[in-house]
N, C-alpha and C positions, 0 to 999 in steps of 0.2 A: 973597206966603207964601215964606219960604225952604225949599226944598227940601234934602232931607239929600244929601250928597254921598257919593261911593261910600266913602270911608274912612269916615264916619260911619255905612253902611250897613252896612260889616262889622261896625264894633265895636257895631254892634247885635246884631248877627245872632251873635257869640262871647258875647255877654252873655248872649243867650237862650239858646245852648250851655253857657253856664256853669250857669245856671238848670235847663239839662234834667239835665245830668249833676248837679249837686247832688242831684236831686230822685232820678235814678235811683242814685245810689250811696247814698243814703237808704234807698231802697226795698230794692236788694241787700243794703246791709246788715241790715235788718229782715228779710228773706227768710232770709238766712244764720243770722239767730240762729236764727229758727224752725227751719230745718232742722238746724242744729246742736242745737237744743234736742231735736227729734224723735229724734236719732239718739242723744242721750245717754238718751233716754227709751226709743229703741227697743233701746239695749246694756244699758239696765238690765234691761229688760222680759226680753231673752234670757237675762240671766245668770239673774234670777231665774225664768226656766223651767228655764235647764240644772242648778240647783241642784235644783229639784224634781224634775226626771227622774232625776237621781243619785240622792236621795233615796229614790224611788220605786224605782229599780234595787236599792238595796242593802237597803232595810229592808222583810224579809218581814212581813207581818200576822201579828200572834198570835191563831192561831186552834187551835180543837182537835186539829185533823187535824197541824196543824203540831207542837203538842206532844207527839203521839202517837209523831209521826217524830222528833224530837229524842231521844227519852225513847228510844227504839226503837236509837238510834245509839249513846248513851249504856252502851246495855246490850251490844251489839255490842264495844263497847271495853272495858269491865268487864270482860267476860270473858275476852277475848285477853290485856287486862293480868295477870289472875289467871290466867290457865292457862299462859301462855308459858312464866314460869321453871320448868315442872315438865318443858318438852320438851327434848331433846335433839337435837342433831345427830351421827350415828352414822357414822365411818369407820372403813373397813375395810379391811385388806390380804391379799389371797385369797394362798392358799397356791398353793405352785408345786411340781412334782416338781422332787426335788434330786437331781442325779446326783454332787454330791459335789465338791469341788475335784482338780485333777489328774487329771482325767479323760483328758487326752491320755496319760498315763503308766500309763492300764489297758493290760493284754495285748490286749483287744481292741478297742483304739483304731482299730488299722490295718487290723482288717478289714472297719469299716464305709465303705459307698460314700462317693467324694469330696463327694457333693452333700449326704450325712446330715453330715459330718463341717462341713461347712461353714454348713451349718444350725445343728445344735448349737452354734457359737461364735456364731451371731448370736444366738442365745435366751438363750447362758448367757454370754458373753464369754470370753476367753483365759481358758485355764488353770480352766475348766468351774465356775467358781464363779455362782451364777444370781443374775440380776438380781432386783431388788424385783418381787414379784406384782403384778398391778393391784391397782387402790382402786376401792372402791364405796361409795356414799352412801346414806344413807337415814334415817329419823326415830325416836323413840321417845318414851317418856312414863315418867315416873317412876310408880312405883305406892308407893313405901314409902320411909320417909324413912331405911333404911338401905342404901340406893342399889339396889332391885333396878328394871329397868328393861322394861318391856315394849314389844315390836317386833314386826314379820315375820320370819319363819324366813327367809326367800331374803335379807332381810340382812344376816344375821352366817353363813348357811352356808354352810362351807368357809374362813369367816377363820381367818387366823393371828394377827391382831393385830384388835384392836377400841379405838376411841379415841371417847371422848364429847364433845361440848361443849356448856358449858352458855351459856345467853343472857347471862352476865355474862363469856365469854371463858376463862372457866375447862373445863381439860382432864384428863382422868381416864382411864386405861385400864380396860377392863373386861373381863370373861371370858364366856363361855357358860355358864348356869346348867342350861338345858336345851333344847331344840328338840322342836316336834312338827310335820312335814311337813304330815300332813295338814290340818290347822286353819291352816298356814301362821303359826304363832307361835311366838314364841322369848323367852325371858327371859334378859336378861344382868346383871352385878352389879358396879357399883362396891365394890373391896375395902375393907373399912373404913370406907365412909360413914357418916352420922350427922348426925341434924337436915334432912334434905335437905328441901325442898318438894316436895310428891307430889300428883297428883292424883286424885281420888275417880272408880271407875268405875261409874256409873250403873246404871240398869234398863232396858237395851233394851227389853224388853219391853213396857213404857210408853209408848215412843217411838210417834208417830204420824205418817203419810206427812204433807205439809205443814208440819212443824215447823221453824223456822229452826236451822241448826246451823253450825258454825264448823268449819274444817279448817285446822291447823296444821302445819307444818313446814318441810321445804327444797328446796322444787323447783327442778331446774335448779342447786343450788347457793344458790340466792336465799334463805339463812337466816332462820328465822322471818317466813315468808309467814302471813299469814291471808288465808283465804278466806271468802265467807259464802254459803251457798244453803239448800236444804231436804230433808228427807227426801222423796226423789223416791218410794221405793218401800219395803216389807219383804218379808221371806221369798225373796228373790231366789238362783236356784239355775239351775247352767248344768253340762248333762251333757259339754258340751267341756271342763271344770275337772279330768275326771279323776279324783284323789283328794279334790278340794274337791266332787264332783258333790253330793253327800247334806247338804253344808252351805247355810246361810243365811247370806244376804247383804244389807246395808240399800244400797239404791243413794240416791246423792246428788247433786244437782247442783252443790255445792261442789267448784269445780275443784281437782281432784285431778291430780299429775303426777309423773313420775320424780324420785325424792328424797322424795315426800311418805309413800313406803312406812312402816308402822310407827308414822307420829306418829296425833294422835289425833283423834275427828270429834266435838265438843261441842256440846253443847246448852246453852241461855241460863241454865242454873243452874248452869254451868261441870263438869257433868261429863261423863265419858269416856261414849259409851254407843256406840262405835264403833272399831276400828283401820283406819285406811287400806289398803287393801291391793292394790289393782288399776284399772286404766281400762281402759273399752273404746273406744277411739281417742285421740288429743290432742283438746284445745279439743271437744269432744262435748258438755260436760254430764253426761256419765254415769261415775258414777265407784263404788265398791262399798268396805266397809267390815265386818268384821267384828264382828259383834253384843257386845257388852259383856258379855252374858252367857256366851255361850261364850268369852270372853276370859278372863274370870273364872275359871272351872273349869278351863281348860289352867293357866293362872297357876299357881294354887293347885298345881295336881298338879306342874307343872316344879318350883317353888319346894321341895316336899319333896321329890320322888324324882327329879327331873332327866328324867322322861318324863311321856308322859302315856297310859294304856293305856284303850281304849274296852271300854264292856260290850257284851253282846249277848245275847240270848234264844232264839235258834237257832230260828227261823220265816222262812216263806218266804211275801211277802207284796205286795198290787199295790192300787191305786188301788181305792176303791169305783168312784168314777164314771167309770173306763174300763172296768166290766166290764157293759156295758148289759143282758146275759142277765141280771145277778142282780136287776135291778129289780122282777121278778116275785116274787122269793123274797124280796124283802124291800122290799115297796111302802112303808115309812112309812120307810127310810132315805134319807137325801141323799147325806153324806159320811161319812169312815170309810177305815179300811184293812181290807181282805179277808185274812184268814189261809190262804193256799194249801194250806201244808204246813208241819209241824211236825219237826225234824230231831230225829233219835233220838239219845239220849244230852245232849241239851242240856236248858238249865233250862224251855224251854215243856213237854217231855215229862214233866217230872216235878210240871207245873201243870195244875189243871183246863181248861186253853186245847183249844180242839178248831179242826180244821180246817173250815171255812165259817161261822168266827166274824169280826163285823166289828167290829173295834176301833175304839170313837169317841172315848175319852180317856184319857189316862194321869195318875193322880195327880191325877184332876179338870180337868185341862186338855185342853180339846176339841183333838182331832187329826184333818186331814182328808185328809192326805197320807201316804203311804210315808217320805218325807224327814222330815217331822215327826217321826212315829213313831220314826224311826231316831236323829234326834236328841236326843230325849229320853230313850231308852234307852242311846244311846250316852257321855251324860254324868252317867249317874247312876253313883255310886260303887261298884265291884264290892262283891258280898255283900249289898247291900241289897235289900229288898224293894219292888218296885212294884206297886200296884192298876191293873189295867186294866179299863175299862167296855168290855163285850161284849155283842153284842145278835145272837142267835142266830136260827135260822128259824123255829125254831117258840115264839119268844116272843112274837109280835105285836109286835113293834117295842119291849119292857122290855129296859132293860138290866139286866146283873148282874154284881156286882163277880168277877175273877179275880184273884189275885195269885200273882206271878211273882218269884221270886231271882236276879235278874243275875248274870252270871259274865263272866270275861276270858278265863279260859283257853280256848284251841280245842275247839271242839265235836266228837267223836269223828264220824270219818266211818267210815258203816257200809257204803260203796257194795262191799266186796269181796263176792266171791260173790254178786254180784246176777245177775238174770234177763237182763241185757244181754248176759253173760260165757255165756247158756246158751241163748240163742233157738233153736238148733236143735234141743234136746231137746224131746220131747210126752211128757208124762205119761201113764198108763196109766188113769187113771182118769176115769170117766164126763165128758162135757163137754155144755154147753151153747151154743150160737150165739145170741147177739142179734141182733136187725136194725139195729143200731145200730152194728155194724162190730167186735164182739169177741166170744171163744170163752173160755167160764171153767170150771173143772172143780174139783171140790171139793178143799180144800186137806186131804190127808191128812199125816201126820208122815213120809210116805217123800216126798211128793210136797214139802214145805217142805224137806227133805236135799236132794231132787235140784236143788231151783233156790237153795240157798246161803241160806235166809229161816230169820227167828225164829218168824215168826206161827204161829199155830196154831190160827186161827179165820178165817173167812171162806173165799172164792172166788178162785183166784188165774187170773189172766188168761193164757192159753198162745197165741191167737193176734190179731194185732189188722192187720185189711182196710188195706192200702192206700187212703189217700185219704176213708177212712170217718170218720164222727163221731166215734169212736174215738179214731183218730189223732189228728185236729186239736184233741181234748178233751184229748193228751197221757198217752195209755195206752201202755203198753209190755209184750211179754210177760215173766210174772215178777211184775207188779202183783197186790196185794193188793185186792179190794176188800171191804170191812168194813162199809158201810151204802150205804142207796139211799132216798133222801127222806126221810134223818135216822131210818131202820128199819135196828137194827141186823141184819148178813148176816153168819148163821155157816156156813150150809149151801147147796147148791144150788136147794133148797125155797124158803128164805127169800130167794134172789137170784130166782127165777122167781116167787115171788107179788108180791116189789116192784114189778119190772119189769110185771108183767100189770096192777097198778094205776096204774101211772105214765102222764102226760102227756107223750107224748114230745114233741110239736109243743112245750108251752112249757117242757120241759126237766125232765132230771133230775138232782139230785143227788145225785153219788156220793162216798163217802169212800173212800180206798185207800190201800194203804202202799206207798212206789215208792224202793227203793233205800235202804231205812233210815227214811225219812222218812212222817209220816203227811200225806197231802195232801186236798183237795178240788178238784172241778170239775164240770162241770154238761154232760152228754151231752144232743144236741137234735136234733132230725131234722134232716135237711138239706132 
């Protein structure tokens, strides 16, 4: 048998390798095909997943909640678009003191110290001609088609030139029609304007905390900025505001910044319910607007007369809730304003209003604080009669109506010749000393003349002991007591009997006349 040679053997091995290689190649191709197909499938799957993910990211399901949010969004946009054309950007040039041209030629020029002359030249330039005054920016709202614009007093105060710019970039000069520093409101006018888009002043009394509002204006020179927020509170007032202390403000968290002053605070009906006026710090979300009910009354008067005069009725008042000793006198009263005094010669003195009355409503509208009462009276047209709902100590909690005609003129001051000027004098009439710290005498014509008072009935206080209940209650020598516990006092006998039956620990209500005004207080044992 022939044995294969080495060559034959090698050839056989190559043949086997060829077969193996062929098989491997085929298998590799098959595997590659599977892998390629798998990758294609994976790529296709990944692509499908990516598309689905993108679709999931951008497509928000339509739900009732989303629909409501979109409608609210459209409401904000619609209100902003409708009101913005009635908003103006106000630029003012402030007045400067003008010393006139050629000041260096003034005979007193050489008498000025060198540093003053240098400062004058820096301020006014060579020749003494003043440089342009500083400029200010604010906002305003058009309230009539003939060009009346409502803004803040501090925006246009001391302005020498006023320019208003509309949303469509038109510019006009305006002039001040009237200012009311106390409310920080002013009205300016574009001359010969007609057919202007204007906003409606809404009813701020109907606005409620929690409602959405928009503030539109030019904060930090960013014209026609719109911010959204809520009414945070109503009836805000601040003692530190000086002349504005008795005025209500609407608090809002809609962003208000410098430049928003004078711009509108708008509800979702497109009505102006406030004039933005101030903030409590930057970026704190605490801003304040003047209620439209106040703005409307002030604006109407400024347009008609160029000024706003507040009415008064001539009473001294305090919040009932702060008078803790009155709880026993008025057990059924929770809120209101206690009349502590009535000024002689004032409107209330000519009415049936009495010291010790608790005012609970004006023209049927409840009042809980002195500020609310002052506001309602202040904005009542002069000469108009108002109806006060009052509760008296003896009424058992029942109200009665008292009509008072409001006035604007100054109420006569009858403090001349009052007892404070005559405390060293002691009348010769018989006296009664009370254990509450005061001594009283019968009021005779001679005593009245001696103390310079007009009263003819009652008992006169001649001594008030330091540190006594009477002193703490506000009594002074020369005061005339006219009633004790709602019983008239015409003589010493009346005073003795009334005090004898009074409960000093619970408190004695005393009506008296002091410095020409009728007053009311409570005397209590210490």
